[in-house]
N, C-alpha and C positions, 0 to 999 in steps of 0.2 A: 800922336807915334802910333802905327799901325799894326799891333800885334794878334789879329783875328786869328793868322795863320794858326796860330796853335789850336783853334779848334780840329784842325782836318791830324793835328799830331796823333791822337791817341788810334785812331782807327787803321793810321799808315804804320804805327810800331804793331799794330795787332796783326797786321798780314803780313808785316815782317818776321816775325815770329811764326805767323803757321805757313809761309813759302818755306820757312830754313826749315822746319821739322818737315814739310811733305818732301822737299828734294833728299831724302837722308831715308825716304821711305822704298824700300827693294820694291814694291807695285810700281809707284810712280817711276823710279829707276830703269825698270825693262820697258818701260812705254817712251822713246828714245824722245817722240814729236813734243808730249805734255814735259818729260825732265828739261827738255832744251828752252821750250815754254816758260817754264817756272824759272829755271834759271836765269834766263834773260829779265824776268821779273824783280827777282830777289836781288841783281844787282842795281836795277833802279831804285829799289825800296832802301836799297845800302846807303848808294849817292843820297836820298830823300832823309834820312833818317840822321846822318851826320851830319846835315847842309840847317836840320833842326834845331842838332843838340849845339852847334855853333851861334847857332839863332841867338836859343835860348841863354846862352853862354854871355852873351853880349849883351840881353836883358838886364840879367843877374849882376852881371856889370854896374851897367848905370843905376841898378838901384840901388847896392850895397857902398856904390860911391855918392849919391843923395840921402842914404843916412850918414854917412862919413859928413857931407859938410851940413849936414843937421845935428849933430851931435859931437863932432872934436874944435877944438879949439886950435889943436897943433898944425903951422900953418903948412910947413912939408907936407902932411899930410893930406892937408883941402887943398892943396896944391898936384898931389899924385891923381887925387878923386876927382879932380874938374880933369887933368888929361886922361884920364881911363874912362869919364864919358863923352868927351868928344871923340878921341876914339870909335867910340863903340856905338856915338850916333851918325860917325860920319860911313861906318861901313855896313849897317843896319839896312838902309836903302836896297844896298847892293846884294845884299842873303835874302832877302825880301824876292829880289830878282830874279835872284838862283834858285831859289826857290818856287815859285809861282812855275820858274819855265819847267822843275823839274818835274811838277804837277800835272804838268801836260804829257800824256802817254806819249812815249817816243815813235816812230815809224819802225815797229820792228826790221823793217830790211835793212837799217841802215848799218847794222852791224855785220851784214856779210859781206863775201867776196863780189866781187862786179866779171860780168862780159861787156868787154868794151867794142865798138862796131865806129871804123873811121871810112865814110865813102867818099869820094869824090861825086861832087856836085856838076852844076853848070861850071864852064871855063876849060872844058879840053883838057891839055894836057898839063895846063898849069894850076886845074884844079888837082891832077892826081899828085906836082909837087908839093901843091897846100898840105891836102891828107898826108903826105910822108911828112911833114913839118909839124901837124898836129902829132904824128903816133910819137914822132921824135920827141917832141914837149912833154907829151902824157908818158914817156916810158923813161925821163932822166924825172920827173916829176916825183914815180912813184922809185926809182934809185934812192930818192932823195927820204921817201919816206921809208923805207925797210922795206917796200912790195916787194913781190915776185909778178913778173909781167912774161904770160906763156902766149905766142901768138899758134892759135887752133887754126886759121886760115887766111890766104893770102892773094892776088892778083896784084899783079906788079903794073905800074902806068909804062907806057909805051917812050917819054921819056925822062924817067926817075918816079919815085913815088910811090903812090899805089892808088891803084882803082877804086881797091874794097882792101882793109886787113880788119882781123876780128880776133882780141888777144882775151886771155882771163888773167885777171888780174887779183889776186892773195895777199890778203894782210889784215890789219884790224881796222874794224871800221872802214874797210873802203868805198864802200856803195856811197855810206853818208854823206861823205866828201866826192865822190867824182858826179855824184847824181847833178849835179849843177852843170858840168859840162853837157848835157844832151842837148842838142837842137844844131841849128846850123852856123858855122864860124863863117865869116867874110872876109877875103884877102882883096886889098889894093896894091897891085905894084907893078911894076914893067915885070913882063914876062920873061925867062930866060929866050924864048922862043922870038920874042920881041925883035925886029931888025928897027922901027919906027922911035922907039924909047917912049911909048905909050904906054899910060898906066892901064891896065884891066882890075877889072874889078871877077873876080871868081866865086867860087865856095866848096865846100864841104859840109857833110853832114856826120856829128856827131851822136851817138848813140849808146848809153850806159843802164847794163839792167841790172836787178841785182841776181845772181846767183841762187838758182835753188839745190837746196839737198835734197836729198833723195828721201826723206820722208813729207818733204812738203809736196811730190808729185809721185803719183803710182803711173808705173807704163809698162804697158803689158807688150809683151813680143810680135803679139799677132796683130798690133794695131802698126807696129814699124818695118817698114821692106828697108833692109841692107842693100846699097852695092856697093861692087869695089870696083879700082880703077886706079891707073897710074900715077903718080904722082907728076903734076911738070912746075916749072920755075926749078932756082938753085935749090942744090942737094946732095950732088956726086954722082956716084954710080948707079945709086938703087932706083934715081929718078928715071921715066920710062920705061923701065925692065920689071919691079915688082910694084903688085898691085895693093897697093900698102893703102892707099887715099882708099875714105868711107865718105859716101853718103848715106845718110839717112831722114828717110821721109816717114814721116807722121802722119800715118792714113784718115786719123777721125777729123786733123785741123789742116791738113795741107802742107804744114812746117816741113821746110827741108833745111838742112844744115851738112855740112861738109866740114871733114877735116885732113889735112894731107900734110899736116909740118911735121912727124913721126916718121922714121923708116918703118916701124912694129905696127903693124894693121891693129894689132890689139892696144896699143897705146894709142895710135889715131881714136879706135873706135869707143875708148875712156872719156876722151875729152870731149866727142861728137855728141854724147850721148849726155853727158855735165850737160854741154850748149842745148841741144834739144828739152831736157827736162825746164833749163831758164827759159826758153822761148815760150811753152806751153801754158808755166807757172805767169811768166808776164803778160800773157791776154788776161789772166785775172787780177794781176797788180795793175795794170794798164786804166783800169773801171777806173782804180780806187783813183790812182794819180789824174784821172782826169774831175774826178770830183774835188780834189781839193787843189787843182789849179786853177779855176776860174777862181778862186779867191785868194792864191799869192803869186805875185809878181814875179816873185823868185822861181820858182816851179814851172812858169808857162813854157819852159824847154820842152820836161819830160810829158806834159801835157799834150802840148801840139810840138814833136820833134820839127815838123816845117816851119816854126818860129826862127827871124834870124836872132839868135841872142848876142853876139860878139862879132865886132868889127877891127881887123889888123891892118892898118894902114902903114908900109914901109915906108913913104915918101918924109914922112911926119913923123916917125918913129913912135906911131899913136897907137894904142889898143883901146877900147868903147865897151863896155859892156850895158846891152841896151835897155835891162832888165830893170837896173838901178841907178841910171843914169852916169856910171864910172867912166872915166877915161885918165887912162894914165899912160906916159911919156916916157916909159922904159920896154918895149918893146924885144929888144933884144935878149934882156932878161925873163922875159915872162915865155917868150917861143923859145928859152934856153930851159926852161921848167919850170921858173921861179911864178909858180901861179897861185901862190898861198895867200898873197894878201885879196887877189881876187876873190877865192873860194869863203876867206874870211868876211869880208864887207858882204857875199849873199849871205851868209849867216846869220850874221846881227839882223841882216833883213829880214830874214824867216821867222828868227825870232822872237823879234819885234810883230810881226805880223800875224802869228801863234798869242800871245798873251794878247792882240786885239780880240782876234777869234774869241779867246778861253774865257776874256776879260771875268781873271779870278780875282 
């Protein structure tokens, strides 16, 4: 039985205590970027320390149980000791795996909110309708998770759905869960516009970006050109009458973002700034994603956003995730927002890949 993990415990406990002291230091608390980073580390170390303590308790249970078997003649005590040993020996491999995963530094972006983009791809009107189906799927998934989803920009399709829709998702650990959805989603079905009953293949592209916080990116007003214009689409009397829509252009990078969701220009400006900051931040983050994408098949989507990751086949009621060769026959439930099982299986696969990389 491998107890070699204990060699790491003392240094982890020392660092945990050190970080605990640092986050109460006023000079650290005044540096928001450092304070947030240390808080994230403290939470991870806290989970590790707790896991190690549980691991040690299991080993202690086995040792004390063996002592009882060596010294006691009372059959009831001996039977209890055997049960304790068996239970602990069964749990130890699971706890060791948990500790090994916790020892691998988590992607610091996983705890962030996310910007979600869904765009119609090949397939004309049917692609826009499918983009609408995907956005509803994510909206229902977010609702079940207790997350908040706010649309920031929208371009409707001529026959329904969306040519493009951008939204911000706010909640606990949003990016760490939603990141698996980035890539090309393909649909196979008879379009509403099809008169011959033939099955067509269309596609929509999904991109999920970790939201950048204010201290992640420093934006200079002199680098940003701000344009205002009238909103278009649904929205009541203010549409086409007030200049509430915002377009921001970041001149050093050429990145352009728009927001026309709110009737207030100030609210649209605030939302557009969040998205602009996120897109600039993700130019650097993408380099990290590209590096790990070549190693992990679960991350091929974010490493190459043109990669086909999932097919939704309506005639057969089938959904296939191509990254892990997963096929499920509950399409209506999945398109209704029940994507938990797919994401969980992708997470399990990624964890296995992380352990293989680390070789702890």
